[in-house]
mmCIF file of the N, C-alpha and C atoms, coordinates in Angstrom:
data_MODEL
# 
_entry.id   MODEL 
# 
loop_
_atom_site.group_PDB 
_atom_site.id 
_atom_site.type_symbol 
_atom_site.label_atom_id 
_atom_site.label_alt_id 
_atom_site.label_comp_id 
_atom_site.label_asym_id 
_atom_site.label_entity_id 
_atom_site.label_seq_id 
_atom_site.pdbx_PDB_ins_code 
_atom_site.Cartn_x 
_atom_site.Cartn_y 
_atom_site.Cartn_z 
_atom_site.occupancy 
_atom_site.B_iso_or_equiv 
_atom_site.pdbx_formal_charge 
_atom_site.auth_seq_id 
_atom_site.auth_comp_id 
_atom_site.auth_asym_id 
_atom_site.auth_atom_id 
_atom_site.pdbx_PDB_model_num 
ATOM 1  N N  . MET A 1 1  ? -12.675 -26.089 -60.425 1.00 0.00 ? 1  MET A N  1 
ATOM 2  C CA . MET A 1 1  ? -12.739 -27.496 -60.824 1.00 0.00 ? 1  MET A CA 1 
ATOM 3  C C  . MET A 1 1  ? -14.151 -28.059 -60.561 1.00 0.00 ? 1  MET A C  1 
ATOM 4  N N  . GLU A 1 2  ? -14.695 -27.737 -59.389 1.00 0.00 ? 2  GLU A N  1 
ATOM 5  C CA . GLU A 1 2  ? -16.041 -28.238 -59.069 1.00 0.00 ? 2  GLU A CA 1 
ATOM 6  C C  . GLU A 1 2  ? -17.067 -27.677 -60.054 1.00 0.00 ? 2  GLU A C  1 
ATOM 7  N N  . SER A 1 3  ? -16.874 -26.424 -60.427 1.00 0.00 ? 3  SER A N  1 
ATOM 8  C CA . SER A 1 3  ? -17.828 -25.777 -61.350 1.00 0.00 ? 3  SER A CA 1 
ATOM 9  C C  . SER A 1 3  ? -17.846 -26.544 -62.674 1.00 0.00 ? 3  SER A C  1 
ATOM 10 N N  . GLY A 1 4  ? -16.668 -26.881 -63.178 1.00 0.00 ? 4  GLY A N  1 
ATOM 11 C CA . GLY A 1 4  ? -16.584 -27.609 -64.447 1.00 0.00 ? 4  GLY A CA 1 
ATOM 12 C C  . GLY A 1 4  ? -17.236 -28.978 -64.316 1.00 0.00 ? 4  GLY A C  1 
ATOM 13 N N  . ASN A 1 5  ? -16.943 -29.655 -63.222 1.00 0.00 ? 5  ASN A N  1 
ATOM 14 C CA . ASN A 1 5  ? -17.517 -30.994 -63.019 1.00 0.00 ? 5  ASN A CA 1 
ATOM 15 C C  . ASN A 1 5  ? -19.039 -30.903 -62.959 1.00 0.00 ? 5  ASN A C  1 
ATOM 16 N N  . ARG A 1 6  ? -19.511 -29.892 -62.264 1.00 0.00 ? 6  ARG A N  1 
ATOM 17 C CA . ARG A 1 6  ? -20.972 -29.723 -62.125 1.00 0.00 ? 6  ARG A CA 1 
ATOM 18 C C  . ARG A 1 6  ? -21.587 -29.493 -63.516 1.00 0.00 ? 6  ARG A C  1 
ATOM 19 N N  . THR A 1 7  ? -20.937 -28.713 -64.329 1.00 0.00 ? 7  THR A N  1 
ATOM 20 C CA . THR A 1 7  ? -21.476 -28.433 -65.667 1.00 0.00 ? 7  THR A CA 1 
ATOM 21 C C  . THR A 1 7  ? -21.533 -29.726 -66.488 1.00 0.00 ? 7  THR A C  1 
ATOM 22 N N  . THR A 1 8  ? -20.462 -30.502 -66.416 1.00 0.00 ? 8  THR A N  1 
ATOM 23 C CA . THR A 1 8  ? -20.420 -31.763 -67.182 1.00 0.00 ? 8  THR A CA 1 
ATOM 24 C C  . THR A 1 8  ? -21.542 -32.688 -66.722 1.00 0.00 ? 8  THR A C  1 
ATOM 25 N N  . LEU A 1 9  ? -21.692 -32.798 -65.417 1.00 0.00 ? 9  LEU A N  1 
ATOM 26 C CA . LEU A 1 9  ? -22.739 -33.684 -64.882 1.00 0.00 ? 9  LEU A CA 1 
ATOM 27 C C  . LEU A 1 9  ? -24.112 -33.194 -65.334 1.00 0.00 ? 9  LEU A C  1 
ATOM 28 N N  . ALA A 1 10 ? -24.307 -31.895 -65.278 1.00 0.00 ? 10 ALA A N  1 
ATOM 29 C CA . ALA A 1 10 ? -25.598 -31.319 -65.679 1.00 0.00 ? 10 ALA A CA 1 
ATOM 30 C C  . ALA A 1 10 ? -25.863 -31.633 -67.150 1.00 0.00 ? 10 ALA A C  1 
ATOM 31 N N  . ARG A 1 11 ? -24.842 -31.530 -67.960 1.00 0.00 ? 11 ARG A N  1 
ATOM 32 C CA . ARG A 1 11 ? -25.022 -31.780 -69.417 1.00 0.00 ? 11 ARG A CA 1 
ATOM 33 C C  . ARG A 1 11 ? -25.363 -33.247 -69.644 1.00 0.00 ? 11 ARG A C  1 
ATOM 34 N N  . ILE A 1 12 ? -24.655 -34.124 -68.961 1.00 0.00 ? 12 ILE A N  1 
ATOM 35 C CA . ILE A 1 12 ? -24.922 -35.562 -69.132 1.00 0.00 ? 12 ILE A CA 1 
ATOM 36 C C  . ILE A 1 12 ? -26.354 -35.870 -68.686 1.00 0.00 ? 12 ILE A C  1 
ATOM 37 N N  . ARG A 1 13 ? -26.739 -35.288 -67.551 1.00 0.00 ? 13 ARG A N  1 
ATOM 38 C CA . ARG A 1 13 ? -28.099 -35.539 -67.036 1.00 0.00 ? 13 ARG A CA 1 
ATOM 39 C C  . ARG A 1 13 ? -29.119 -34.997 -68.040 1.00 0.00 ? 13 ARG A C  1 
ATOM 40 N N  . ASP A 1 14 ? -28.869 -33.823 -68.572 1.00 0.00 ? 14 ASP A N  1 
ATOM 41 C CA . ASP A 1 14 ? -29.810 -33.226 -69.531 1.00 0.00 ? 14 ASP A CA 1 
ATOM 42 C C  . ASP A 1 14 ? -29.949 -34.142 -70.745 1.00 0.00 ? 14 ASP A C  1 
ATOM 43 N N  . ARG A 1 15 ? -28.824 -34.644 -71.208 1.00 0.00 ? 15 ARG A N  1 
ATOM 44 C CA . ARG A 1 15 ? -28.862 -35.495 -72.414 1.00 0.00 ? 15 ARG A CA 1 
ATOM 45 C C  . ARG A 1 15 ? -29.629 -36.776 -72.103 1.00 0.00 ? 15 ARG A C  1 
ATOM 46 N N  . HIS A 1 16 ? -29.390 -37.330 -70.933 1.00 0.00 ? 16 HIS A N  1 
ATOM 47 C CA . HIS A 1 16 ? -30.075 -38.563 -70.557 1.00 0.00 ? 16 HIS A CA 1 
ATOM 48 C C  . HIS A 1 16 ? -31.585 -38.314 -70.494 1.00 0.00 ? 16 HIS A C  1 
ATOM 49 N N  . TRP A 1 17 ? -31.966 -37.177 -69.908 1.00 0.00 ? 17 TRP A N  1 
ATOM 50 C CA . TRP A 1 17 ? -33.391 -36.844 -69.795 1.00 0.00 ? 17 TRP A CA 1 
ATOM 51 C C  . TRP A 1 17 ? -34.017 -36.689 -71.180 1.00 0.00 ? 17 TRP A C  1 
ATOM 52 N N  . ILE A 1 18 ? -33.294 -36.010 -72.050 1.00 0.00 ? 18 ILE A N  1 
ATOM 53 C CA . ILE A 1 18 ? -33.824 -35.782 -73.410 1.00 0.00 ? 18 ILE A CA 1 
ATOM 54 C C  . ILE A 1 18 ? -33.988 -37.128 -74.125 1.00 0.00 ? 18 ILE A C  1 
ATOM 55 N N  . ALA A 1 19 ? -33.002 -37.984 -73.963 1.00 0.00 ? 19 ALA A N  1 
ATOM 56 C CA . ALA A 1 19 ? -33.062 -39.301 -74.623 1.00 0.00 ? 19 ALA A CA 1 
ATOM 57 C C  . ALA A 1 19 ? -34.279 -40.073 -74.109 1.00 0.00 ? 19 ALA A C  1 
ATOM 58 N N  . ARG A 1 20 ? -34.509 -40.004 -72.809 1.00 0.00 ? 20 ARG A N  1 
ATOM 59 C CA . ARG A 1 20 ? -35.658 -40.713 -72.226 1.00 0.00 ? 20 ARG A CA 1 
ATOM 60 C C  . ARG A 1 20 ? -36.953 -40.116 -72.776 1.00 0.00 ? 20 ARG A C  1 
ATOM 61 N N  . TRP A 1 21 ? -36.973 -38.807 -72.887 1.00 0.00 ? 21 TRP A N  1 
ATOM 62 C CA . TRP A 1 21 ? -38.188 -38.146 -73.389 1.00 0.00 ? 21 TRP A CA 1 
ATOM 63 C C  . TRP A 1 21 ? -38.437 -38.554 -74.840 1.00 0.00 ? 21 TRP A C  1 
ATOM 64 N N  . LEU A 1 22 ? -37.354 -38.619 -75.609 1.00 0.00 ? 22 LEU A N  1 
ATOM 65 C CA . LEU A 1 22 ? -37.494 -38.982 -77.020 1.00 0.00 ? 22 LEU A CA 1 
ATOM 66 C C  . LEU A 1 22 ? -37.984 -40.425 -77.139 1.00 0.00 ? 22 LEU A C  1 
ATOM 67 N N  . LEU A 1 23 ? -37.511 -41.262 -76.238 1.00 0.00 ? 23 LEU A N  1 
ATOM 68 C CA . LEU A 1 23 ? -37.888 -42.675 -76.283 1.00 0.00 ? 23 LEU A CA 1 
ATOM 69 C C  . LEU A 1 23 ? -39.350 -42.809 -75.869 1.00 0.00 ? 23 LEU A C  1 
# 
């Protein structure tokens, strides 16, 4: 369960970072 949560958090963080970079 923790592994899945960690993956989701990592994906959200990655997307947020990419969005900031694009902006």
